[in-house]
C-alpha positions in Angstrom: 22.7 50.9 34.5 19.9 49.8 36.9 22.3 47.5 38.7 24.7 50.4 39.2 21.9 52.6 40.5 21.0 49.8 43.0 24.6 49.5 44.1 24.8 53.2 44.8 21.5 53.1 46.7 22.6 50.2 48.9 25.8 52.1 49.8 23.5 54.9 51.0 21.5 52.4 53.1 18.3 52.6 51.0 16.0 49.5 50.4 15.9 48.8 46.7 14.8 45.8 44.6 17.1 42.8 44.2 19.4 42.5 41.1 17.3 39.6 39.6 14.2 41.8 39.6 16.1 44.7 38.1 17.5 42.5 35.4 14.0 41.3 34.5 12.8 45.0 34.3 15.8 45.9 32.1 15.4 42.9 29.7 11.6 43.4 29.3 11.9 47.2 29.2 8.9 47.4 31.4 7.3 45.9 34.5 6.1 42.4 33.8 4.0 40.5 36.4 7.1 39.1 37.9 8.4 42.6 38.7 5.6 44.3 40.5 6.6 43.9 44.2 6.3 46.7 46.7 9.9 47.9 46.2 9.4 48.0 42.5 6.2 50.0 42.9 7.9 52.4 45.2 10.9 53.0 42.9 8.9 52.7 39.6 9.2 56.4 38.6 12.9 56.4 39.1 13.4 53.2 37.1 11.2 54.6 34.4 13.3 57.7 34.1 16.6 55.7 34.0 15.4 53.5 31.2 13.7 56.3 29.3 16.8 58.5 29.4 18.8 55.6 28.2 16.5 54.8 25.3 16.4 58.5 24.4 20.2 58.5 23.9 21.1 60.6 27.0 24.9 60.6 27.5 24.7 59.6 31.2 21.3 58.7 32.5 22.6 57.7 35.9 24.4 61.0 36.5 21.2 62.8 35.3 19.0 61.0 37.8 21.5 61.3 40.7 22.3 64.9 39.8 25.9 64.1 40.4 29.0 65.1 38.5 29.1 63.7 34.9 31.1 60.6 34.3 34.3 60.7 32.4 33.9 61.7 28.8 30.6 63.5 29.3 30.0 67.2 28.8 30.5 69.1 32.0 29.2 72.6 31.3 26.2 74.1 29.6 27.1 75.4 26.2 29.6 72.7 25.5 29.3 71.4 21.9 26.8 68.6 21.5 28.0 65.4 19.9 25.9 63.7 17.2 23.2 61.7 18.7 23.5 63.4 22.1 20.3 64.8 23.5 20.3 68.2 25.2 19.2 68.3 28.9 15.5 68.2 29.4 13.7 71.5 29.6 13.6 72.6 33.1 16.3 70.2 34.3 19.8 70.9 35.4 22.6 70.4 32.9 24.5 67.1 33.5 27.3 68.1 35.7 25.6 71.1 37.3 23.3 69.8 40.1 21.0 72.2 41.8 23.0 73.4 44.8 22.1 71.5 47.9 19.6 69.1 46.4 19.9 65.4 47.1 20.1 62.8 44.3 16.7 62.2 43.0 17.4 58.5 42.4 18.4 58.1 46.0 15.5 59.8 47.8 13.5 57.5 50.1 10.3 56.5 48.3 6.9 57.4 49.8 5.0 54.8 51.8 1.7 53.4 50.6 -1.0 55.9 51.2 1.4 58.9 51.4 0.8 61.8 49.0 3.7 62.5 46.6 4.7 66.0 45.5 6.1 65.6 42.0 6.0 68.1 39.2 6.2 67.5 35.5 9.3 68.3 33.6 11.5 67.7 36.7 14.5 65.3 36.9 12.8 62.9 39.2 9.5 62.8 37.3 8.6 60.1 34.8 5.2 58.8 33.8 4.1 55.4 35.1 3.3 52.5 32.8 -0.1 54.0 32.1 0.7 57.7 32.1 1.4 58.5 28.4 -1.2 60.8 27.0 -2.7 59.7 23.7 -1.9 63.1 22.2 1.8 62.4 22.7 1.4 59.0 21.1 -0.5 60.4 18.2 2.1 63.0 17.5 4.8 60.4 17.5 3.0 57.6 15.7 5.0 58.1 12.6 8.2 58.2 14.6 8.5 55.4 17.1 5.9 53.4 18.9 5.5 53.8 22.6 7.3 51.1 24.5 5.6 49.0 27.1 6.6 49.9 30.6 5.7 53.5 30.6 8.5 55.5 29.0 8.5 57.0 25.5 11.6 57.4 23.3 12.6 60.9 22.3 12.9 61.8 18.6 16.3 63.1 17.8 15.2 63.9 14.3 12.7 66.5 15.6 15.3 68.1 17.7 13.5 67.3 21.0 15.1 67.0 24.3 14.4 63.9 26.3 11.9 65.8 28.5 9.9 66.7 25.4 8.4 63.2 25.3 7.4 63.1 29.0 3.8 63.6 30.0 2.7 64.2 33.6 2.0 61.2 35.7 -1.5 60.4 37.0 -1.0 61.2 40.7 -1.3 58.3 43.1 -1.0 58.4 46.8 0.5 54.9 46.8 3.8 55.0 45.1 6.7 57.2 43.9 9.7 58.7 45.5 9.6 62.4 46.4 11.2 64.9 44.0 11.9 68.5 44.2 9.8 71.3 42.7 11.3 74.6 41.4 9.6 77.8 40.5 11.1 77.5 37.1 9.3 74.2 36.7 6.1 75.5 38.0 6.2 78.1 35.4 7.2 75.7 32.8 4.1 73.6 33.0 1.7 76.6 32.3 0.4 77.1 28.8 2.4 79.6 26.8 1.7 81.5 23.6 2.7 78.6 21.4 0.4 75.9 22.8 -3.3 75.3 23.5 -4.9 78.4 24.7 -2.1 80.6 23.5 -2.0 83.2 20.8 0.7 81.8 18.6 3.8 79.7 18.4 6.7 80.5 20.7 10.3 79.5 20.1 11.7 77.4 22.9 15.3 76.8 23.7 17.0 73.9 25.6 18.7 74.6 28.8 21.9 73.2 27.3 22.0 76.1 24.7 22.9 79.5 26.2 20.5 82.3 25.2 22.2 84.8 23.0 21.2 87.6 25.4 22.0 85.7 28.6 25.1 83.5 28.3 25.3 80.3 30.3 27.1 80.6 33.7 30.4 78.9 34.2 30.2 75.4 35.7 30.1 75.2 39.4 32.7 72.9 41.0 30.6 71.4 43.8 32.2 69.2 46.5 30.7 65.8 46.2 30.9 65.2 49.9 28.9 68.4 50.8 25.5 67.7 52.4 22.6 68.3 49.9 20.4 71.3 50.7 17.3 69.1 51.0 18.9 67.0 53.7 19.9 70.0 55.6 16.4 71.5 55.3 14.8 68.2 56.4 17.1 68.0 59.5 16.4 71.6 60.4 12.6 71.1 60.1 12.6 68.0 62.2 14.4 69.8 64.9 11.9 72.7 64.7 9.0 70.2 64.9 10.5 68.6 68.0 11.1 72.0 69.7 7.7 73.4 68.8 5.7 70.2 69.4 4.1 70.5 65.9 3.1 66.8 65.9 0.4 67.3 63.2 3.2 67.9 60.7 4.3 64.4 59.7 7.6 63.3 58.2 6.0 63.0 54.8 5.0 66.7 54.9 8.5 67.7 55.9 10.0 65.7 53.1 7.6 67.3 50.6 8.7 70.8 51.7 12.4 69.8 51.8 12.4 68.3 48.4 10.3 71.0 46.8 11.4 74.4 45.5 8.8 76.1 47.7 10.2 79.2 49.4 7.3 81.5 50.0 4.7 80.9 52.8 2.0 80.5 50.3 3.8 77.8 48.4 4.8 76.0 51.6 1.2 76.1 52.9 0.1 74.2 49.8 2.2 71.3 50.8 1.0 71.1 54.4 -2.2 69.6 55.8 -5.0 72.0 56.7 -4.3 71.7 60.4 -0.6 72.8 59.9 -0.9 75.6 57.4 -0.4 78.2 60.1 3.2 77.1 60.4 4.0 78.0 56.7 5.5 81.3 57.6 7.8 79.9 60.3 9.0 77.1 57.9 9.7 79.7 55.2 11.9 81.7 57.6 13.8 78.5 58.6 14.5 77.6 55.0 15.5 81.2 54.2 18.0 81.0 57.0 19.6 77.9 55.4 19.7 79.3 51.9 21.0 82.7 52.9 18.0 84.6 51.4 14.8 86.1 52.4 11.8 84.1 52.9 10.4 84.7 49.5 13.7 84.4 47.6 14.1 81.7 44.9 17.0 80.7 42.8 16.8 82.0 39.2 16.8 79.8 36.2 20.3 80.8 35.4 21.6 79.9 38.8 20.0 76.5 39.0 20.5 75.4 35.5 16.7 75.4 34.8 15.4 77.1 31.7 13.9 80.5 32.4 10.3 80.3 31.3 10.1 84.0 30.7 13.1 83.8 28.4 12.6 80.6 26.6 8.8 80.1 26.6 6.9 77.7 28.8 5.9 74.0 28.2 2.2 73.1 28.4 1.2 70.4 30.8 1.7 67.0 29.4 3.9 68.1 26.5 7.5 68.7 25.9 9.6 71.4 24.4 9.4 71.8 20.7 12.8 73.6 20.4 14.9 72.6 17.5 18.7 72.4 17.6 20.6 75.6 16.8 20.7 76.2 13.0 17.9 73.8 12.1 14.4 74.8 11.0 11.5 74.0 13.4 9.6 70.9 12.5 6.3 70.0 14.2 4.2 66.9 13.9 0.6 67.6 13.0 -1.7 66.7 15.9 -5.5 66.4 16.0 -7.3 69.5 17.1 -8.1 69.3 20.8 -10.3 71.5 22.9 -8.1 73.7 25.1 -7.8 72.4 28.6 -9.7 74.9 30.9 -7.4 73.9 33.8 -8.4 72.5 37.2 -11.6 73.6 38.8 -11.8 73.4 42.6 -14.4 75.9 43.8 -16.1 74.6 46.9 -18.9 72.4 45.7 -17.6 72.1 42.1 -14.5 70.0 41.5 -13.0 69.0 38.2 -9.3 68.0 38.6 -7.7 65.7 36.0 -4.6 63.6 36.2 -2.5 66.2 34.3 -3.4 69.0 36.7 -0.4 68.0 38.8 -0.3 70.5 41.6 -4.0 70.7 42.1 -4.3 66.9 42.0 -1.5 66.5 44.6 -3.2 69.0 46.9 -6.6 67.5 46.5 -5.5 63.9 47.1 -3.7 64.9 50.3 -7.1 66.0 51.7 -8.7 62.5 51.3 -8.6 60.2 54.2 -6.7 57.0 53.7 -8.8 54.0 52.8 -8.8 51.6 55.7 -11.6 49.3 54.6 -13.4 49.8 57.9 -16.7 50.1 56.0 -18.1 47.9 53.2 -17.0 49.2 49.8 -20.3 48.1 48.2 -21.3 46.5 45.0 -20.3 48.5 41.9 -22.5 49.3 39.0 -21.5 49.7 35.4 -19.8 52.4 33.4 -19.9 53.5 29.8 -17.2 54.8 27.5 -16.8 56.3 24.1 -13.7 57.1 22.1 -12.6 60.7 21.6 -11.6 62.0 18.2 -8.3 63.2 19.4 -7.5 60.0 21.3 -8.5 58.7 24.7 -11.8 57.8 26.3 -14.8 59.7 27.6 -16.0 57.8 30.7 -19.5 58.1 32.2 -21.1 56.6 35.2 -24.5 56.9 36.9 -24.9 59.5 39.6 -24.6 58.2 43.2 -27.9 58.5 45.0 -27.2 59.3 48.7 -29.8 58.9 51.4 -29.7 62.6 52.0 -30.2 64.5 48.7 -28.2 67.5 50.2 -25.1 65.4 50.7 -21.8 66.3 49.1 -20.7 63.7 46.6 -17.2 63.5 45.1 -15.9 60.8 42.7 -12.4 59.5 42.1 -11.9 57.8 38.8 -8.9 55.4 39.1 -7.3 53.0 36.6 -4.8 50.2 36.6 -3.3 48.4 33.6 -1.8 45.5 35.6 -4.3 44.4 38.2 -7.9 45.0 39.3 -7.6 47.9 41.7 -8.6 47.3 45.3 -8.2 50.8 46.7 -8.3 54.3 45.3 -5.1 54.9 47.2 -3.1 52.2 45.3 -3.8 53.0 41.7 -3.5 55.8 39.2 -6.0 58.6 39.8 -7.4 59.7 36.5 -9.7 62.4 37.8 -11.3 63.8 40.9 -14.7 65.4 40.1 -18.2 66.1 41.3 -19.4 65.4 37.8 -20.4 61.9 36.4 -17.9 61.9 33.6 -14.2 62.3 32.9 -11.7 61.9 30.2 -8.6 59.7 30.1 -6.1 60.3 27.3 -3.3 58.2 28.7 -1.7 55.4 26.6 -2.4 51.8 27.6 0.5 49.7 28.8 -1.3 46.4 28.7 -4.2 44.9 26.8 -6.7 45.5 29.6 -7.3 48.6 31.7 -9.5 48.4 34.8 -11.4 51.5 35.5 -13.2 52.1 38.9 -15.1 55.0 40.3 -14.9 55.4 44.0 -17.4 57.8 45.7 -17.0 59.8 48.9 -20.2 61.1 50.5 -20.6 63.5 53.4 -22.7 66.3 54.8 -20.2 68.8 53.3 -17.0 68.8 51.4 -14.8 68.3 54.4 -17.0 65.5 55.7 -16.9 63.8 52.4 -13.1 63.9 52.1 -12.7 62.3 55.5 -15.3 59.6 54.8 -14.4 56.1 53.7 -14.9 55.6 49.9 -17.3 53.2 48.3 -16.8 51.4 45.0 -19.5 52.9 42.8 -18.8 51.7 39.3 -16.3 49.7 37.3 -15.4 49.0 33.7 -12.7 46.7 32.3 -11.6 48.0 28.9 -9.6 46.3 26.2 -7.2 48.5 24.4 -7.6 49.1 20.8 -4.7 48.4 18.4 -2.1 51.1 17.9 -0.4 52.5 14.8 -3.0 51.0 12.6 -2.2 51.2 8.9 -4.5 49.5 6.4 -4.2 50.1 2.7 -4.6 48.6 -0.7 -1.6 47.1 -2.4 -2.0 45.9 -6.0 -5.5 44.5 -5.5 -4.8 43.1 -2.0 -5.6 44.8 1.3 -2.8 44.7 3.8 -2.9 45.9 7.4 -0.3 46.4 10.1 -0.7 47.4 13.7 0.7 46.7 17.2 -1.2 45.5 20.3 -0.4 45.7 23.9 0.9 42.8 26.0 -1.9 40.4 27.0 -3.9 40.7 23.7 -5.0 37.2 22.6 -6.0 38.0 19.0 -7.4 40.7 16.8 -10.7 40.0 15.0 -10.8 41.4 11.5 -14.0 42.2 9.7 -14.3 43.3 6.0 -17.7 45.0 5.8 -19.0 46.4 2.5 -19.5 50.2 2.9 -23.2 49.9 2.1 -23.6 47.6 5.1 -21.4 49.6 7.5 -24.4 51.0 9.4 -24.8 47.5 11.0 -23.3 46.9 14.4 -19.7 46.0 14.5 -18.6 42.4 14.9 -21.1 40.8 12.5 -19.6 37.3 12.0 -20.8 37.3 8.4 -18.0 39.6 7.5 -15.2 38.3 9.6 -12.1 37.2 7.7 -9.1 35.1 8.8 -10.8 33.7 11.9 -8.2 31.0 12.4 -5.3 33.4 12.7 -4.3 35.6 15.7 -3.6 38.7 13.5 -1.6 40.3 16.3 0.6 42.2 13.9 -1.6 42.6 10.9 -3.2 40.7 8.0 -3.2 40.3 4.2 -6.6 40.1 2.5 -6.3 38.4 -0.8 -10.1 38.1 -1.4 -11.2 41.7 -1.4 -13.2 42.4 -4.6 -11.6 45.0 -6.8 -13.6 48.2 -7.5 -15.4 48.1 -4.1 -15.3 50.1 -0.9 -15.0 48.3 2.4 -14.9 49.3 6.0 -12.3 47.2 7.9 -13.1 46.8 11.6 -10.6 45.6 14.2 -11.6 44.3 17.6 -8.9 43.3 20.0 -9.7 40.2 22.1 -8.3 39.7 25.6 -9.1 37.8 28.7 -10.8 39.6 31.5 -11.3 37.5 34.6 -11.1 34.4 32.4 -13.7 35.6 29.9 -12.9 36.8 26.4 -13.7 40.5 26.0 -13.5 42.7 22.9 -12.3 46.2 22.5 -14.3 48.9 20.9 -14.0 48.7 17.1 -11.3 50.5 15.1 -12.7 51.2 11.6 -10.7 52.1 8.5 -12.3 52.7 5.1 -10.5 51.2 2.1 -11.2 51.6 -1.6 -10.0 48.5 -3.6 -9.3 49.8 -7.0 -9.4 47.7 -10.2 -6.0 46.2 -10.6 -4.6 44.8 -13.8 -3.5 41.2 -13.2 -0.6 40.0 -15.3 -0.9 36.7 -17.3 1.5 34.3 -15.7 0.4 30.9 -17.1 1.1 31.4 -20.9 1.9 28.0 -22.5 3.0 27.2 -26.1 2.5 23.9 -28.0 4.6 23.6 -31.2 3.6 21.3 -34.1 6.0 18.7 -35.5 5.8 19.9 -39.1 9.4 20.7 -40.0 8.4 22.4 -43.2 5.5 24.5 -41.8 5.9 24.9 -38.1 2.9 26.2 -36.2 2.2 26.8 -32.5 -0.8 27.1 -30.2 -0.9 29.6 -27.3 -3.0 29.1 -24.2 -3.5 31.3 -21.1 -6.1 32.2 -18.4 -7.8 35.5 -19.0 -7.5 38.0 -16.0 -10.7 39.4 -14.4 -10.4 42.7 -16.1 -8.6 44.1 -19.2 -7.8 42.7 -22.6 -4.8 40.5 -23.3 -2.4 41.0 -26.2 0.3 38.6 -27.2 3.6 40.0 -28.5 6.0 37.8 -30.5 9.6 39.1 -30.5 13.0 37.8 -31.4 14.4 39.0 -28.1 12.7 39.4 -24.7 11.4 42.7 -23.3 13.5 44.9 -21.1 14.3 43.4 -17.7 11.8 44.6 -15.1 9.1 45.3 -17.7 6.7 43.2 -15.6 7.5 44.9 -12.3 4.5 47.3 -12.3 1.6 48.7 -14.2 2.7 51.3 -16.8 1.2 53.5 -19.4 0.4 51.7 -22.7 2.5 54.3 -24.4 5.6 53.0 -22.6 5.4 49.5 -24.2 7.5 50.4 -27.2 10.3 51.6 -24.9 10.2 48.1 -23.4 10.8 46.5 -26.8 7.1 45.6 -27.2 6.2 47.4 -30.4 2.7 47.5 -31.9 3.9 45.6 -35.0 5.0 42.7 -32.8 1.5 42.2 -31.5 -0.2 39.1 -32.8 -3.5 39.7 -34.6 -4.7 36.1 -34.8 -8.2 35.4 -33.5 -8.7 34.4 -29.9 -11.0 31.6 -29.0 -12.2 29.9 -25.8 -10.3 26.9 -24.7 -11.2 24.1 -22.3 -11.4 24.5 -18.6 -11.9 28.3 -18.9 -8.7 29.0 -20.7 -8.2 31.3 -23.7 -6.4 30.1 -26.9 -4.7 31.5 -30.0 -4.3 28.7 -32.6 -2.1 28.0 -35.7 0.3 30.9 -35.2 3.2 30.4 -37.7 6.8 30.3 -36.5 9.1 32.6 -38.4 11.4 30.4 -40.6 14.6 32.3 -39.9 14.1 32.4 -36.1 15.5 29.8 -33.8 14.3 31.4 -30.6 11.1 33.3 -30.1 9.7 35.2 -27.1 6.0 35.4 -26.4 4.9 38.2 -24.0 1.3 38.6 -22.7 0.2 42.2 -21.9 -3.0 43.1 -20.0 -4.4 46.5 -21.2 -7.2 48.6 -19.7 -7.9 52.3 -20.0 -4.5 53.2 -21.3 -2.7 51.2 -18.6 -0.7 48.0 -19.3 0.6 45.2 -17.2 3.3 43.0 -18.7 2.9 39.3 -17.8 5.5 36.5 -17.7 7.4 36.2 -20.9 7.6 32.7 -22.4 10.7 32.0 -24.4 10.6 29.2 -26.9 13.3 27.5 -28.9 12.6 25.5 -32.1 15.3 22.9 -32.0 16.0 21.3 -35.4 16.7 17.6 -35.8 20.2 16.1 -36.1 21.3 15.4 -39.7 24.3 13.6 -41.4 24.8 11.3 -38.4 27.4 8.6 -38.9 29.3 6.1 -36.7 33.0 5.6 -37.3 34.4 2.3 -36.2 37.8 2.3 -34.4 37.7 -1.4 -33.5 38.2 -0.7 -29.8 36.0 2.4 -29.8 33.5 4.3 -31.9 33.0 8.0 -32.9 29.7 9.6 -33.8 29.7 12.6 -36.2 26.8 14.8 -37.2 25.7 18.2 -38.5 25.1 20.0 -35.3 21.4 21.0 -35.0 20.7 24.7 -34.9 19.5 26.0 -31.6 20.4 22.9 -29.7 22.4 23.2 -26.4 23.2 19.5 -26.2 22.6 16.2 -28.0 21.7 13.1 -26.0 22.3 9.6 -27.5 20.0 6.7 -26.5 20.8 3.1 -27.5 18.4 0.2 -28.2 18.3 -3.0 -30.1 17.2 -2.5 -33.7 13.5 -2.0 -34.0 12.7 -1.1 -30.4 10.0 1.6 -29.8 11.6 5.0 -29.2 9.2 6.0 -26.3 10.4 3.0 -24.3 14.0 3.9 -24.9 13.6 7.5 -23.7 12.4 6.4 -20.3 15.9 5.2 -19.4 19.1 7.2 -19.1 21.0 8.3 -22.2 24.1 6.4 -23.3 26.0 9.6 -23.9 25.5 13.3 -24.1 27.6 16.1 -25.6 27.3 19.9 -25.6 27.8 22.1 -28.6 31.0 23.5 -27.3 32.5 20.0 -26.6 31.4 18.8 -30.0 33.2 21.6 -31.8 36.3 21.1 -29.7 36.5 17.3 -30.1 35.2 17.0 -33.6 32.7 14.3 -32.7 31.2 12.3 -29.9 33.7 9.7 -28.7 31.9 6.9 -26.9 33.6 6.1 -23.6 32.3 2.5 -23.8 32.2 0.2 -26.8 28.9 -0.1 -28.6 27.2 -3.5 -28.7 29.2 -5.6 -31.1 26.0 -7.3 -32.3 24.7 -4.0 -33.6 22.2 -1.4 -32.2 20.2 1.7 -33.0 21.4 5.1 -31.8 18.7 7.7 -31.2 19.9 11.3 -31.3 17.8 13.8 -29.3 18.6 17.5 -29.6 17.9 19.5 -26.4 17.7 23.2 -25.8 16.6 25.3 -22.8 14.2 28.2 -22.6 13.2 30.0 -19.3 14.9 27.3 -17.4 12.8 24.6 -19.0 14.0 21.7 -21.2 12.9 21.9 -24.9 13.4 18.7 -27.0 13.7 18.5 -30.7 12.9 15.7 -33.1 14.8 12.4 -32.7 17.1 11.1 -35.4 18.0 7.4 -35.5 21.2 6.0 -36.9 22.1 2.2 -37.0 25.3 0.8 -35.8 25.8 -2.6 -37.5 28.1 -4.0 -34.9 31.6 -5.7 -35.1 32.8 -9.3 -34.6 36.3 -9.1 -33.0 38.6 -12.2 -33.6 42.0 -12.8 -32.1 44.6 -15.2 -33.6 47.9 -16.6 -32.3 51.0 -18.1 -34.1 53.5 -20.3 -32.3 56.7 -21.1 -34.3 58.4 -24.5 -33.6 61.4 -25.2 -35.8 59.9 -25.3 -39.3 56.3 -25.5 -38.2 53.8 -22.8 -37.4 50.8 -23.5 -35.1 47.7 -21.2 -35.6 44.8 -20.8 -33.2 41.8 -18.4 -33.2 39.1 -17.1 -30.6 36.3 -14.6 -30.7 34.9 -11.8 -28.5 31.7 -13.7 -28.3 30.3 -17.0 -29.4 29.3 -17.1 -33.0 27.7 -20.0 -34.8 29.7 -19.4 -38.0 33.2 -18.3 -38.7 34.6 -16.4 -41.7 37.2 -18.1 -43.8 40.8 -17.1 -43.0 44.1 -17.4 -44.9 47.8 -17.4 -43.7 50.1 -15.2 -45.9 53.9 -15.0 -45.9 55.9 -11.9 -47.1 59.7 -12.2 -47.2 60.4 -8.5 -46.8 57.7 -6.9 -44.6 54.5 -7.5 -42.8 51.7 -8.4 -45.3 49.0 -5.7 -45.8 46.2 -7.9 -47.2 45.5 -11.4 -48.3 47.1 -10.8 -51.7 50.2 -9.2 -50.3 52.5 -12.3 -50.2 52.5 -16.0 -50.6 49.5 -18.0 -49.2 50.6 -20.8 -46.8 48.5 -23.9 -46.7 47.6 -25.4 -43.3 46.4 -28.7 -42.1 44.1 -29.3 -39.2 45.3 -31.5 -36.4 44.6 -35.2 -37.2 43.9 -34.4 -40.8 46.4 -34.8 -43.6 44.6 -32.6 -46.2 46.2 -29.2 -46.9 43.9 -26.2 -47.1 44.7 -22.6 -48.3 41.6 -21.3 -46.4 40.6 -22.5 -42.9 38.0 -21.8 -40.3 36.6 -23.6 -37.2 34.1 -26.1 -38.2 31.7 -25.5 -35.2 31.9 -21.7 -35.2 33.7 -19.3 -33.0 34.0 -19.3 -29.2 35.7 -17.2 -26.6 38.2 -20.1 -26.1 41.1 -20.9 -28.3 40.2 -23.2 -31.2 41.9 -26.4 -32.3 45.3 -25.7 -33.9 46.1 -25.5 -37.6 49.7 -26.4 -38.7 51.7 -24.9 -41.6 55.0 -26.2 -43.0 57.6 -23.3 -43.1 60.6 -25.3 -44.3 60.8 -23.4 -47.5 60.8 -20.0 -45.7 64.0 -19.0 -43.9 62.9 -15.5 -43.0 60.1 -13.0 -43.5 56.7 -12.3 -41.8 53.5 -14.3 -41.3 50.0 -12.8 -41.0 46.4 -14.2 -41.0 43.6 -12.3 -42.9 39.8 -12.7 -43.2 39.2 -13.8 -46.8 35.7 -12.3 -47.6 34.4 -9.7 -50.0 35.3 -6.1 -49.2 31.7 -5.1 -48.4 31.6 -7.7 -45.7 34.9 -6.9 -44.1 33.5 -4.0 -42.1 31.6 -6.4 -39.8 34.7 -8.4 -38.7 37.9 -7.3 -37.2 40.9 -9.7 -36.9 43.4 -8.6 -34.3 47.1 -9.4 -34.7 49.3 -10.9 -31.9 52.5 -9.1 -31.0 54.9 -8.4 -33.9 57.6 -10.7 -32.6 55.2 -13.7 -32.9 54.9 -13.0 -36.7 58.7 -12.8 -37.5 60.7 -15.7 -39.1 64.4 -16.2 -38.7 64.8 -13.3 -36.2 64.5 -10.5 -38.9 62.8 -7.3 -37.9 
């Protein structure tokens, strides 16, 4: 938007800031140090208005500023239905699309030169406050809506039904910067107090210019030719020609521009815009303007013809405030504001002058009478100033009276201020007040962390002589802005604070002062808290003592000429009420007695209140611990009085509190312990501690499947899983549990599979299996008692038979080396595979190199993993059938040995199946 405005201005041949600077202004929504050049300062009010209208939701800010036709898609006539989120035109401004006939675009007027007075009226399209021109009254009324933005414009509040102009305050007048803008009679009337504001008798209903009055319908839109010359340009051209013809050289170009851009039509109004030496020409100039407008010298356009609100019809807007009109059909809503003494208005009566920054017309006229500062005389060494905060916002500034050499001299003071730099001239900064007193008020909002005040004094033999004299710097005061939107409150025993500070603030010092010590001076380091934090956005005080009253003091720290300086204190009283703290560290220790289980409870007692422990079979309602409730509400949260434990409470070690030897209900598997802090009928539920009493594994047994094993058991009640640890027989259990488990199975998997099938074979030499039931409560692991079952192991032996004619060769080997070997026997069955050692005919064998036949055989030196020496059997008497080797031991010993058969074809004789 700013770049489009600059492009249009360059087409018209006007000098404007470069695109890079405008982009910096748009991105920062203000005027940072890198964007304070001369062109920026000259166009600052126009840029302020563009950005402010954009932030306020105006449908077409550029068209509003240029007073051109609305862009495509924008409303083109007053009375057109307003879209949601669209702001009505500002009070006293033309409706977008209906420019004031003959007026030039405000955004394209040539800005004033430094030192040139500016005629600008509040509530006009070209007028916006500078970075330091927001009155604190406006900021206070909008504190609960939106904070003021750095850079000098304030957002409008659509929720209040305000037009964009309603948030605009008059600008402190400066003779250094600002493009000219026009002044209408409607606007002049609009800045006078009405019956609904300070000094009035009662509230008055206002109406936006975009809404036609029921008794005075809006006029039809005027189709202006965009190429027609604006009235102000034609007036300026005509006045320049008159000046050349009449040799009125005392009337400068800046005076003619003020007249051309203003809405002044009568000689009296025009005389107010001319210097004293040229006021006699006011009548002639009025006649010239009347000739161009086609009316008499005193004629003025009416509000209905120009698009301005008629103050007599809609009510007037007090200086520095906006319209309070609500959209049609909505009730009026007003933000409560602090009471303020009614503004008596400007005072300029000879030797008494009291003109403040918001007395726009009087200030402009008075500043134009001062001689321009040329530094031809020493400005002097300034003294100090004093300030105090006003209840309704702003500052009361005081300075010592200037002591001239002649006591009869006329002395007049100019109070100026600058939020960006230290002022060097009263002509190049915001003028807060012009007065013959030694005090003034400044209610404008800060735009940076430091504001530099200066008082310049003009001295002369009389008023005229003083105004034409060179000023002297009389007093100065750098002031650090206090924090804005301060909100400090107690929150559940803590004190939390939130605020905002202006750019340039280094830190905010926070002090917690007991109320009984508040009479001491602010900034006592004894009471400072959080000294190592910047606290630029707020703080959290965890250490405030409950039940006490404190005064929290805030002092903003900023650099002033390289030295840290503090703001005046902002004090907020806070009562820290006694807060019930919940118990969050309850622990439970369960005894190992399976027959008579007991548990001990331990917790840390809170600072206030009594703690009760509830034992329930199910937990309290979700969210029961969210906040403090009435004690009568506990049964509704499943915390009944009969569930409250009545066991004695004793002191534990390290400041803890204990409840000992509490029995566990036999029929319960899971129990919930809930601590509740109670005080004066209020209760605070603490963290519930769920506990599971996991029973031990019973009836555990290992089933041998030769190549695998299966563990069966009676599943322990309450267990989620069972973990199995393996160790050599007799090893300590604690050492075993330090390693990973051999296997683990859940309750669901056990029911589905019928047992725990080990994925790896157990140690054949035998081992102990330790079964650990595990449950979970509150995300924590709860272990039951361990059950140990012994696996005796298994010796696996393979044998092989090789048939050669009528001889069978038998060899054996084992899974592992074994010093001894069980006796074996070879059995023949003519019809089927033998089932045991007695199911067939024993076949004697003879060892290699030995002629003695044996019915039972075994390796003499024990078993090895290699094939043994062969044994031979004579099969001449068997023509068919099956052979098979068996272990020949007692049945009770057979479980420890497994003899594995070779393939079936190796056991068949004579090719029979």
